[in-house]
Backbone as CSV, one residue per row, in Angstrom:
resi,resn,N_x,N_y,N_z,CA_x,CA_y,CA_z,C_x,C_y,C_z
1,MET,138.342,132.226,61.684,137.853,131.190,62.737,138.192,129.710,62.203
2,LEU,138.144,129.794,61.107,138.763,128.396,60.374,140.082,128.033,60.653
3,ALA,140.960,128.965,60.726,142.514,128.920,60.793,142.752,128.891,62.230
4,ALA,142.163,129.606,63.048,142.263,129.231,64.665,141.889,128.012,65.118
5,ALA,140.903,127.393,64.558,140.265,125.962,64.737,141.091,124.847,64.422
6,ARG,141.752,125.257,63.210,142.770,124.173,62.648,144.047,124.397,63.069
7,GLU,144.660,125.449,63.485,145.625,125.730,64.383,145.769,124.960,65.877
8,ALA,144.499,125.262,66.632,144.087,124.486,67.747,143.976,123.242,67.824
9,GLU,143.362,122.548,66.774,142.904,121.332,66.482,143.267,120.715,65.246
10,PRO,144.721,120.717,64.846,145.273,120.187,63.741,144.663,118.758,63.414
11,GLY,144.697,117.951,64.166,144.050,116.376,63.786,142.542,116.489,63.593
12,ALA,141.664,117.263,63.839,140.240,117.370,63.947,139.652,117.390,62.477
13,VAL,138.642,116.865,62.384,137.928,116.705,60.989,137.063,118.197,61.236
14,LEU,137.281,119.311,60.633,136.468,120.557,60.765,135.365,120.509,59.587
15,ILE,134.011,120.745,59.938,133.301,120.890,59.228,132.723,122.336,59.253
16,TYR,132.482,123.125,58.240,132.003,124.221,58.269,130.914,124.538,57.732
17,ARG,130.002,125.110,58.141,128.451,125.531,57.781,128.486,126.928,57.793
18,PRO,128.286,127.554,56.461,128.368,129.057,56.358,127.152,129.404,57.188
19,HIS,127.000,130.811,57.299,125.592,131.536,58.063,124.808,131.377,56.768
20,PRO,123.474,130.890,57.059,122.530,131.079,56.203,122.092,132.138,55.433
21,ASP,122.172,133.393,56.048,122.013,134.430,55.226,123.134,134.959,54.519
22,VAL,124.504,134.495,54.627,125.676,134.529,53.722,125.487,133.788,52.301
23,VAL,124.796,132.613,52.923,124.441,131.539,51.778,123.279,132.107,50.670
24,ALA,122.279,132.807,51.336,121.297,133.490,50.603,121.580,134.643,49.970
25,GLY,122.854,135.217,50.415,123.440,136.393,49.783,122.491,137.677,50.406
26,LEU,121.944,137.640,51.893,121.487,138.623,52.264,122.306,139.356,53.352
27,ARG,123.555,138.880,53.391,124.578,139.638,53.858,125.810,139.228,53.627
28,PRO,126.954,140.163,53.928,128.211,139.775,53.344,128.781,138.813,54.364
29,GLY,130.159,138.195,53.647,130.581,137.049,54.680,131.143,135.876,54.019
30,ARG,130.818,135.969,52.466,131.211,134.629,51.959,132.983,134.427,51.936
31,LEU,133.118,133.125,52.263,134.657,133.132,52.298,135.618,132.798,51.078
32,SER,136.300,132.813,50.750,137.410,132.757,49.744,137.341,131.240,49.668
33,ALA,138.117,130.693,48.287,138.209,129.168,48.328,139.296,128.671,49.250
34,ALA,140.151,129.662,49.076,141.234,129.448,50.190,140.961,129.457,51.557
35,GLU,139.979,130.664,52.174,139.527,130.001,53.632,138.777,128.918,53.758
36,GLU,137.775,128.732,52.686,136.969,127.315,52.984,138.157,126.244,52.903
37,ALA,139.017,126.024,52.245,140.133,124.996,52.200,140.642,124.617,53.607
38,LEU,140.445,125.399,54.550,140.804,125.222,55.784,140.191,123.953,56.288
39,ALA,138.841,124.111,55.856,137.672,123.072,56.363,137.823,121.696,55.436
40,ASP,137.857,120.461,55.969,137.706,119.442,55.850,136.352,119.118,54.835
41,LEU,135.158,119.720,55.539,133.651,119.767,54.907,132.968,121.167,54.807
42,VAL,132.495,121.521,53.804,131.741,122.682,53.753,130.368,122.475,53.372
43,LEU,129.321,122.459,54.412,128.283,122.096,54.117,127.187,123.301,54.515
44,PRO,126.984,124.138,53.578,126.157,125.107,53.732,124.581,124.693,53.905
45,ASP,124.042,123.386,53.684,122.910,122.933,53.385,122.391,121.916,54.707
46,ALA,123.295,121.928,55.530,123.032,120.762,56.283,122.616,121.050,57.808
47,ASP,121.675,120.005,58.120,120.779,120.543,59.336,121.774,120.672,60.576
48,PRO,121.522,122.009,60.833,122.155,122.436,62.317,122.204,121.397,63.225
49,ALA,120.956,120.809,63.542,120.757,120.072,64.880,121.238,118.581,64.529
50,TRP,121.344,118.294,63.197,122.015,117.039,62.853,123.499,116.924,63.142
51,LEU,124.098,118.480,62.691,125.486,118.575,62.642,125.699,118.402,64.284
52,LEU,125.179,119.401,65.335,125.279,119.442,66.720,125.464,118.068,67.053
53,SER,124.453,117.097,66.906,124.434,115.766,67.198,125.784,114.920,66.838
54,GLN,126.542,115.640,65.834,127.808,114.625,65.355,129.159,115.253,65.785
55,ALA,128.783,116.495,66.502,130.282,117.575,66.896,130.637,117.300,67.953
56,ASP,132.113,117.021,68.133,132.831,116.909,69.449,132.761,118.259,70.099
57,ALA,132.764,119.245,69.332,132.719,120.837,69.663,132.482,121.817,68.643
58,LEU,132.231,122.933,68.891,131.575,124.024,68.050,132.589,125.169,68.226
59,TRP,133.151,125.667,67.083,133.809,126.945,67.100,132.740,128.209,66.372
60,THR,132.725,129.464,67.221,131.966,130.047,66.342,132.603,131.617,66.827
61,ILE,132.259,132.705,66.260,132.440,134.000,66.453,131.440,134.432,67.293
62,THR,130.259,134.343,66.777,128.805,134.996,67.655,127.577,134.346,67.206
63,SER,127.883,133.230,66.661,126.734,132.979,66.007,125.747,132.329,67.303
64,LEU,124.306,132.189,67.016,123.332,131.607,68.015,123.756,130.291,68.236
65,MET,124.265,129.625,66.865,124.659,128.202,67.061,125.374,127.849,68.178
66,GLY,126.177,128.731,68.701,126.835,128.276,69.914,125.970,128.230,71.280
67,PHE,125.017,128.832,71.191,123.932,128.452,72.221,123.253,127.430,72.013
68,GLU,122.926,126.932,71.084,122.459,125.752,70.550,123.512,124.803,70.902
69,ALA,124.318,124.615,70.485,125.312,123.626,71.156,125.423,123.667,72.285
70,LEU,125.512,124.732,73.371,125.552,124.557,74.962,124.574,123.863,75.191
71,MET,123.125,124.303,74.785,121.775,123.460,75.046,122.169,122.155,75.170
72,ARG,122.952,121.420,73.869,122.961,119.940,73.507,124.287,119.464,74.260
73,GLN,124.805,120.068,74.998,126.068,119.597,76.012,127.208,119.602,74.991
74,VAL,127.436,120.398,74.058,128.553,120.400,73.023,129.748,121.507,73.237
75,PRO,130.649,121.222,73.818,131.839,122.239,74.141,131.875,123.426,72.996
76,VAL,131.915,124.795,73.614,131.756,125.625,72.583,133.533,126.464,72.730
77,THR,133.785,127.121,71.685,134.974,128.167,71.746,134.269,129.406,71.014
78,CYS,134.503,130.061,71.763,134.109,131.664,70.883,135.015,132.492,70.923
79,LEU,135.140,132.968,69.582,136.222,134.100,69.329,135.749,135.270,69.205
80,GLY,134.561,135.298,69.499,133.757,136.738,69.676,133.090,136.997,70.812
81,ALA,132.145,137.799,71.237,131.370,137.876,72.740,129.834,138.137,72.782
82,PRO,129.571,136.859,72.093,128.048,136.691,72.114,127.481,136.620,73.518
83,PHE,126.127,136.577,73.704,125.517,136.702,74.882,125.806,135.518,75.789
84,TYR,126.171,134.631,75.215,126.434,133.240,75.800,127.756,133.089,76.570
85,ALA,128.731,133.933,76.153,129.957,133.906,76.452,130.451,134.906,77.564
86,GLY,131.423,134.284,78.385,131.887,134.872,79.907,131.413,134.350,80.944
87,TRP,130.458,133.323,80.705,129.793,133.087,81.741,130.408,132.044,82.539
88,GLY,131.526,131.420,81.661,132.213,129.915,82.270,131.766,128.823,81.781
89,LEU,130.685,129.125,80.882,130.430,127.877,80.073,131.020,127.379,78.940
90,THR,131.634,128.505,78.259,132.340,128.286,76.821,133.892,128.860,77.141
91,ARG,134.405,128.325,76.333,136.205,128.897,76.481,136.145,130.118,75.158
92,ASP,136.788,130.865,76.101,136.382,132.234,75.357,137.923,132.715,74.908
93,LEU,137.959,133.143,73.730,139.226,133.563,73.013,139.247,135.096,72.789
94,ALA,138.359,135.605,73.067,138.004,137.120,73.038,137.622,137.773,74.474
95,PRO,137.940,139.027,74.491,137.751,139.787,75.635,136.228,139.737,75.585
96,VAL,135.547,139.586,77.076,134.108,139.563,77.279,133.802,140.515,78.258
97,PRO,132.756,141.250,78.487,132.317,142.361,79.129,132.583,141.618,80.556
98,GLU,133.083,142.570,81.831,133.549,142.467,83.303,131.945,142.033,83.778
99,ARG,130.946,142.416,83.380,129.852,142.032,83.833,129.163,140.422,83.897
100,ARG,130.000,139.867,83.175,129.565,138.558,82.757,130.415,137.478,83.645
101,ARG,131.187,137.812,84.329,132.107,136.893,85.229,131.492,136.797,86.478
102,ALA,130.154,136.956,86.447,129.235,136.550,87.880,129.417,134.910,88.240
103,PRO,129.733,134.847,89.501,130.177,133.483,89.834,128.542,132.729,89.775
104,GLY,128.702,131.459,89.727,127.771,130.520,89.660,126.535,130.268,88.671
105,ILE,126.572,130.930,87.640,125.633,130.801,86.346,125.789,129.482,85.717
106,THR,124.733,129.107,85.894,124.800,127.568,85.133,123.846,127.745,83.973
107,LEU,123.869,126.657,82.869,123.471,126.657,82.013,122.055,126.962,81.732
108,ASP,121.052,126.095,82.791,119.796,126.401,83.040,119.674,127.766,83.210
109,GLY,120.174,128.437,84.044,119.809,129.752,84.510,120.211,130.577,83.094
110,LEU,121.299,130.600,82.425,121.280,131.363,81.027,120.222,131.022,80.177
111,VAL,120.097,129.631,79.969,118.656,129.367,79.004,117.382,130.157,79.695
112,HIS,117.148,130.275,81.090,115.866,130.647,81.510,115.894,132.179,81.335
113,ALA,117.129,132.901,81.415,117.179,134.452,81.236,117.072,134.608,79.803
114,ALA,117.565,133.729,78.879,117.807,134.304,77.367,116.368,133.951,76.869
115,LEU,115.916,132.814,77.108,114.651,132.648,76.572,112.932,133.040,77.151
116,ILE,113.020,133.142,78.801,112.084,132.814,79.288,112.004,134.853,80.224
117,GLY,113.211,134.682,81.079,113.161,135.683,81.959,113.074,137.347,81.217
118,ALA,114.245,137.136,80.404,114.282,138.766,79.571,113.733,138.737,78.443
119,PRO,113.124,138.181,77.530,112.695,138.646,76.425,111.061,138.788,76.822
120,ARG,110.305,139.768,75.903,108.983,139.920,76.015,108.646,139.395,74.691
121,TYR,107.381,138.549,74.554,106.828,138.105,73.562,105.684,138.802,73.227
122,ARG,105.383,138.588,71.596,103.909,139.411,71.409,103.403,138.257,70.709
123,ASP,101.854,137.974,71.605,101.051,137.028,70.748,100.757,137.333,69.546
124,PRO,100.829,136.468,68.406,100.700,136.804,67.017,98.697,136.729,66.896
125,VAL,98.180,136.657,67.743,96.851,136.221,67.645,96.019,137.791,68.152
126,THR,96.575,137.725,69.417,96.124,139.114,69.990,96.840,140.606,70.212
127,GLY,98.095,139.859,69.767,99.002,141.489,69.611,99.437,141.939,70.906
128,ARG,99.035,141.348,72.015,99.471,141.958,73.156,100.697,140.963,73.953
129,ILE,101.443,141.735,74.561,102.640,141.007,75.569,102.121,139.651,76.248
130,CYS,102.589,138.621,75.909,102.531,137.159,76.537,103.679,136.328,77.008
131,THR,102.991,135.409,77.794,104.101,134.560,78.247,105.056,133.887,77.390
132,ALA,106.218,133.298,77.390,107.064,132.280,76.604,105.944,131.087,76.226
133,GLU,105.246,130.728,77.251,104.334,129.274,77.017,103.234,129.901,76.247
134,VAL,102.743,130.842,76.421,101.234,131.022,75.452,102.098,131.444,73.692
135,ALA,103.511,132.334,73.674,104.194,132.007,72.580,104.416,130.700,71.738
136,LEU,104.732,129.760,72.570,104.950,128.498,72.372,103.638,127.618,71.622
137,ASP,102.707,128.022,72.530,101.451,127.184,71.766,101.068,127.684,70.756
138,ARG,101.246,129.121,70.582,100.787,130.000,69.345,101.470,129.413,67.945
139,LEU,102.707,129.265,68.397,103.839,128.391,67.392,103.458,127.145,66.981
140,ALA,103.431,126.402,68.129,102.581,124.932,67.754,101.436,124.829,66.896
141,ALA,100.597,125.954,67.231,99.312,125.645,66.431,99.499,126.453,64.915
142,MET,100.728,127.029,64.611,100.648,127.467,63.599,100.667,126.269,62.219
143,PRO,100.330,126.700,60.934,100.636,125.663,59.927,101.923,125.392,59.600
144,LEU,102.458,124.298,59.110,104.055,124.290,58.874,104.496,125.105,57.838
145,ASP,104.030,125.570,57.050,104.568,126.562,55.987,103.722,127.901,55.921
146,VAL,104.222,128.913,56.640,103.783,130.223,56.608,104.628,131.076,56.040
147,ARG,105.340,130.568,55.238,106.438,131.226,54.282,105.534,131.917,53.174
148,GLY,106.095,132.997,52.622,105.509,133.867,51.288,106.308,134.749,50.685
149,PRO,105.730,135.312,50.004,106.637,136.529,49.403,106.790,137.581,50.667
150,ALA,105.869,137.938,51.557,106.233,138.684,52.611,107.466,138.502,53.527
151,ALA,107.268,137.275,53.861,108.422,136.800,54.627,109.776,136.701,53.862
152,ARG,109.872,136.332,52.609,111.148,136.768,51.735,111.314,138.270,51.757
153,LEU,110.657,139.049,51.881,110.775,140.411,51.336,111.341,141.011,52.717
154,ALA,110.810,140.557,53.788,111.602,140.809,55.292,112.874,140.202,55.399
155,ALA,113.125,139.079,54.891,114.271,138.704,54.864,115.582,139.570,54.322
156,LYS,115.080,139.810,53.007,115.838,140.845,52.209,116.210,142.036,52.870
157,ALA,115.042,142.420,53.200,115.262,143.824,54.305,116.230,143.750,55.446
158,GLN,116.184,142.755,56.126,117.150,142.266,57.183,118.424,142.375,56.744
159,GLY,118.432,141.513,55.575,120.243,141.407,55.359,120.373,142.760,54.781
160,LEU,119.849,143.568,54.099,120.236,144.805,53.742,120.630,145.656,54.472
161,TRP,119.715,145.505,55.565,119.911,146.526,57.025,121.253,146.287,57.490
162,ALA,121.563,144.748,57.808,122.716,144.257,58.193,124.086,144.853,57.537
163,THR,123.660,144.940,56.260,125.058,145.185,55.199,125.137,146.556,55.374
164,ILE,123.936,147.595,55.561,124.246,148.923,55.559,124.601,149.445,56.942
165,HIS,124.266,148.613,58.018,124.611,148.825,59.567,124.841,147.675,60.061
166,PRO,126.494,147.080,59.869,126.787,145.877,60.604,127.069,146.194,62.228
167,ARG,127.159,147.046,62.526,127.103,147.291,63.985,126.415,147.271,64.801
168,ARG,125.173,147.293,64.168,123.824,147.445,64.963,122.863,146.118,64.866
169,CYS,123.485,145.137,64.041,122.833,143.942,63.924,123.746,142.716,64.590
């Protein structure tokens, strides 16, 4: 990805933010020093929202960061086929499924489909299916730091699963 971005934008300042799971050792993907040298800056701990506020464009393979960039009006180039690619909202350098070539998809429509229309949310209080609005209310009411040993163990298990079954994740 860095080589493709450098080739396409030779005068750009490239900032590389490795995936947090890679930084934490939860999944493979760490770049070699030579690969990282293609970037002008490597900022593993930088706040993603701040980075997007400073960026003129974002290059990604399939990261959810691309979706975040789209919602912030930052142009996105995809080298993979994440769910937000192929609708005419991104510059796609990899093949995307034909079904995504539907005309008239807007960013608002994609955001609605991805966050409200398609997902099913589970109310952490009642355990029942709930609307996105109820899920947001529950999240807003949670204490700021609810992380603990169980959350860390779950993250490690997720990383192990992604390593063992990379095509399923």
